[in-house]
N, C-alpha and C positions, 0 to 999 in steps of 0.2 A: 699722390692720390688726388690733389687739387687739379693737377694737369689732366688726369684721366677724366675727372668730372667735367672739365671744360670741353674736352674732346667729345664726350658723349652728348653734352648739351648742344654743341655746335652741329653735330650730325643730326640730332633731333630737330633742331630749328630748320636745317636744310630740307629734311624730309617733310616737315610740316608745310614749308613753302611749296614743295612739289605737290603735296596732297591738295593744297588750296587751288593749284592750277589745273588739276585733273577734272574739275568741274563735275559733269554728270556721268562720269565713268562709274561702272558698277563697282560695288564694294569689293568683290572678289578680284576683279582686274586691278583695282587700285592697290589692294594689299599685295598682289603679286609684283606690281611695278615697284612699290616702295621696298619690298623685301629684296628685290634684285639690286636696286640702287644701294641699299644699305650694305648688302653683302659685297658688292663691288668696292665700296668705300673702305670697308674693313680689310678686304684682301689687298687693296692698294696700300693701305697703311702698313700692313704687316710686311709686304714686300719692300716698302721704302725704308721703314725704320724698326722693324722687328716688333718686340713686345712693349716698347716704350715710346709710343707716338706722342708728338707734341702738337699743340694747336697750330703752330706755324706749318708743320708738315701737312696737317689736314687742310689748311687753307690753300696750300699749293696744289693739293690733289683736287679740291673742289673747284679751283680756278680753271683746271684743265678739263673739267666735265661740263656737260650741257647745263645751262642755267635753268633754274626751276621754271622760268617763263616758257622755255621751249617745250614743256610738257602740257601746255594748255591745249585742251580738247574742245574748246568752245568756238574756234575759228571756223569760218565757212570754207570747206575744202575747194569749192569752185574758184576761189580767188587765189589759190596757192601759187600757181605759176605766174599770174600777173603781179602779185605782191612780190614774188621772188625777183622778177625782172626789175621792178621799181626799186628794190633794195640793193641792186647790184649783184644779185646771185645769178648763176648761169647753170645750164644743164651740163652734166658731166659728159665730156666728149667720149670717154671710154664706153659709157652707157649708150650713147647715141649709135656708135659704131656697132656695139654688141646687138642692139635692137635691129639695125639694118641687116647685119649678117644672119641673125636668127630668123628673121622673116624671109630673107632670100633663100637660106639653106632649107628651111622647112617647106617652102613652096616648091623648090627644085626637087627635093627628095620625094615629095608626094607625087609630082608629075612624072618623075622617072619610074617610080614603082607602078604607077598606073599604066605607063607605056609598056613596061616589061610584062605586066599581067594581061595586057590586051594585044597591042600591035605586035610586040616582039616575043609573044609567048612561045611560039614555035620556031623562032628564027634566032639561031645561036649567034650569027654575025651581028644582028641588031643589038642583042644584049651586050656583046663586047663593045659595040660602038658607044653605048651610053655609060660604060664603066668609068672612063676618065671624068665625065661630068659628075657621076655619083661620088667619085673620090674627091673632087673639088668641093662639092656641097657638104660632104662629111667634114672636110677640113674647115669649112666655114662654120659648121655647127660647133666644132671643138673651139674655134676662135671666139665665137660668140659666148660660150660658157666661160672661157678664161677671162675675156674682157668684162663680162658681168661681175666676176669676182674682183677684178682689178677696180672696177667702178665702185663696188661696195667699199673697198678699202680707201679709195680716193675721196669718196663722199664723206666717210666717217672722219677722215683726217683733215677735212677742209674747213673746220670750224663754222659750218653753215654756209660757206661760199658756193658750194655745189649742191644741186638738187638732182633728183632722178632715182632715188633709192628703190621705189617699187619696180621700175623697169630693170634696174641692175639685178635685183633679186630674182625677177622673173626670168631673165636671160641666163643667169647662173644656174637656175634649176630646170629650165625647159627640157633639155636633152637628157640630163641625168634622171629626171622623173620619168621621161618616156622610156628610157632604157630599163630602169628599175621596174616600172609597171609591166613592161613586156616580159621581162624575166620572171617576175613574180606570178603573173597570170599563167605563163607556160608551166611553171613549176607546180602551181596549184591544179592546173588542168591535168597534168600527168598523174596526179593523185586521184583525180575524179574517175579515171578509167578502172580503178580498183573497186569502185562501187558498183552496185547492181545497175543495170541499164535503165533507160527511159527517165522516170520521174526523179530518182535520186541523183542521177548525173546532172540533170537540169538544175536541181536545187543546189548541188555542190558548185556548179558553174556560177550561179548567182552569188553564192557566198564568197567565191573566189574574187569576183569583181568588187564586192563590198569590202573585203579585206584589203584589196589593192588600193581602193579609194581612201580608206581610212589611213593606211600607211602613208599615202601621198600627202594627205591633209596634215598629218602629224609632222612630216618632214618639212613641209612648206611653213607651218607655224613655227617650228623650231628654228629654221634658218632665218625667218623674218625677225624673230626675237633676238637671235644672235647678231644680226646685222644692225638692229636698231637699239642695241644695249648701250648704256652710258659709255662714253668714250674715255678711255684711260689716257693719262698724260703722255705716255710713251707712244701713243698712236697718232698724236697730233703732228701736223706739218710744222 
């Protein structure tokens, strides 16, 4: 019983330190962060030592997690990259390559689609000529998505040595979000034809876009929270 009280007290002290670092964060967001951290700690304790955790086990788990100071929200964001370089941090290479491939593939795909719809619209041979280029750009798009996910994993496991999480998340989501949005809009539009013409179809089309945007925002927020959740001990390098 005494051991259990010590574990609870240590967790409470750790959460209080995080709460103090959150500064001007809204109460709802602060509660969400604290609940997630607390849940992660208890899950790690249960996985590590079952129903009888000790203070020593807890200290090992906390040592592998982000320090309470890392939750500070009062730092100026404009100085982030400069401060990171000064502290010996560096941008994740996987993320840099993912960003370059993502920009290249997106630009190439847009240009090829524009050519197919204009210059090569009625020229079958021209469309076949750009097919290999389109294939290469699609491969680059897939590679940028995979490298974005690899970058997220590398940054989380680096103990703060690597930066670039926003770009890594953006590259991992760019093409999946585009593909999902296209599929969702097409599916919703197919339902619109069942409605009476003119006004109702226009309203339904607008609602379809709003639903798609809402789904995209939900996914982006969920992935960002997953990528920036507290780091478990077994994820560290």
